[in-house]
C-alpha positions as CSV (number, residue, x, y, z in Angstrom):
1,W,-23.4,53.8,119.4
2,D,-22.9,57.3,117.9
3,T,-19.8,58.9,119.5
4,T,-17.6,61.9,118.8
5,V,-13.9,61.1,119.3
6,V,-12.2,64.1,121.0
7,E,-8.5,64.2,121.9
8,N,-7.8,63.0,125.5
9,E,-11.5,62.1,126.1
10,T,-13.4,58.9,126.3
11,D,-17.0,57.8,125.9
12,R,-18.8,54.9,127.5
13,L,-21.8,52.6,127.5
14,L,-23.1,50.9,130.6
15,V,-24.9,47.6,130.7
16,A,-26.5,46.4,134.0
17,F,-26.9,42.7,134.9
18,A,-29.6,41.1,136.9
19,P,-28.4,39.9,140.4
20,D,-29.0,36.3,139.6
21,L,-26.7,36.3,136.5
22,S,-23.3,34.8,136.9
23,P,-21.5,35.2,133.5
24,R,-18.3,33.4,132.7
25,S,-17.7,35.0,129.3
26,L,-18.8,37.8,127.0
27,T,-19.0,37.4,123.2
28,F,-20.1,40.0,120.7
29,R,-19.4,41.3,117.2
30,V,-18.1,44.9,116.7
31,R,-17.4,47.2,113.8
32,A,-16.8,51.0,113.5
33,D,-18.1,53.2,110.7
34,R,-15.5,55.9,109.9
35,F,-12.3,54.7,111.6
36,P,-11.3,52.0,114.1
37,A,-12.3,52.2,117.7
38,D,-10.2,51.0,120.6
39,L,-12.5,49.7,123.4
40,R,-11.9,48.7,127.0
41,L,-14.3,46.4,128.7
42,T,-14.6,46.9,132.5
43,I,-16.8,44.9,134.9
44,G,-18.0,46.3,138.1
45,D,-19.5,44.7,141.2
46,G,-21.8,47.7,141.9
47,S,-20.0,48.7,145.1
48,G,-16.9,50.3,143.4
49,W,-14.6,47.4,142.6
50,R,-13.7,47.1,138.9
51,W,-11.9,44.7,136.7
52,A,-10.7,45.4,133.1
53,A,-10.0,43.2,130.1
54,P,-7.3,43.9,127.5
55,V,-8.2,46.6,125.0
56,V,-10.3,45.4,122.0
57,A,-9.9,47.0,118.5
58,G,-13.0,47.5,116.5
59,S,-12.2,47.5,112.8
60,S,-13.6,50.1,110.4
61,T,-13.9,47.7,107.5
62,E,-15.1,44.3,108.8
63,W,-17.0,42.8,111.7
64,A,-14.8,41.3,114.4
65,T,-16.0,38.7,116.9
66,V,-14.7,39.3,120.4
67,T,-14.8,36.7,123.2
68,V,-13.6,37.7,126.6
69,P,-13.6,35.0,129.3
70,L,-14.1,36.4,132.8
71,V,-10.6,35.2,133.8
72,Q,-9.1,37.8,131.4
73,F,-10.4,40.7,133.5
74,R,-7.8,42.1,135.9
75,P,-8.4,44.2,139.0
76,L,-8.1,48.0,138.6
77,E,-8.2,49.0,142.3
78,A,-6.7,46.1,144.2
79,D,-5.7,42.6,143.7
80,S,-9.2,41.2,144.3
81,P,-10.4,38.1,142.6
82,L,-13.4,38.3,140.4
83,S,-16.3,35.9,140.9
84,P,-19.1,35.5,138.3
85,R,-21.6,36.2,141.1
86,M,-20.1,39.7,141.6
87,V,-20.7,41.0,138.1
88,R,-23.3,43.8,138.1
89,L,-22.1,46.2,135.4
90,L,-20.3,46.1,132.1
91,E,-18.8,49.3,130.9
92,I,-17.7,49.6,127.3
93,E,-15.3,52.5,127.0
94,D,-14.2,54.0,123.7
95,L,-10.5,54.9,124.3
96,S,-9.9,56.2,120.7
97,G,-9.5,59.8,121.9
98,L,-6.5,58.6,124.1
99,L,-5.0,55.9,121.9
100,L,-5.6,56.8,118.2
101,A,-5.1,59.8,116.0
102,D,-8.5,59.8,114.4
103,R,-11.0,62.5,115.5
104,G,-14.7,63.3,114.9
105,A,-18.0,61.5,114.6
106,N,-17.9,57.7,114.6
107,T,-20.5,55.0,115.0
108,V,-19.6,51.8,116.7
109,W,-21.9,48.9,115.9
110,F,-22.4,45.9,118.2
111,D,-24.2,42.7,117.3
112,D,-24.8,39.2,118.7
113,L,-24.0,40.0,122.3
114,E,-23.9,36.8,124.3
115,I,-23.4,36.6,128.0
116,R,-22.7,33.0,129.2
């Protein structure tokens, strides 16, 4: 994922899920090229409700394996419980422009994405 980190801006990727998928956790490996990347994972139900997991740091030197169980996602809009049957979208948002001092072009690499 080629991204340009700009102060006070974010960038994002969206992954859509089939309606019959009911994930209980997400696992992937991540690494950034030039400098670390702070990533927020958000799940959406397709009708506007969203839940976010704690921020994930992508190292610029080594691959990191990230596993996020669905129970770690907290509601962003209201205190609504998240059911695996509700998951329709995964948003991966690069928060580096908000949280880090590094600026400029960066590539964030993902590998071995597992949805269970």
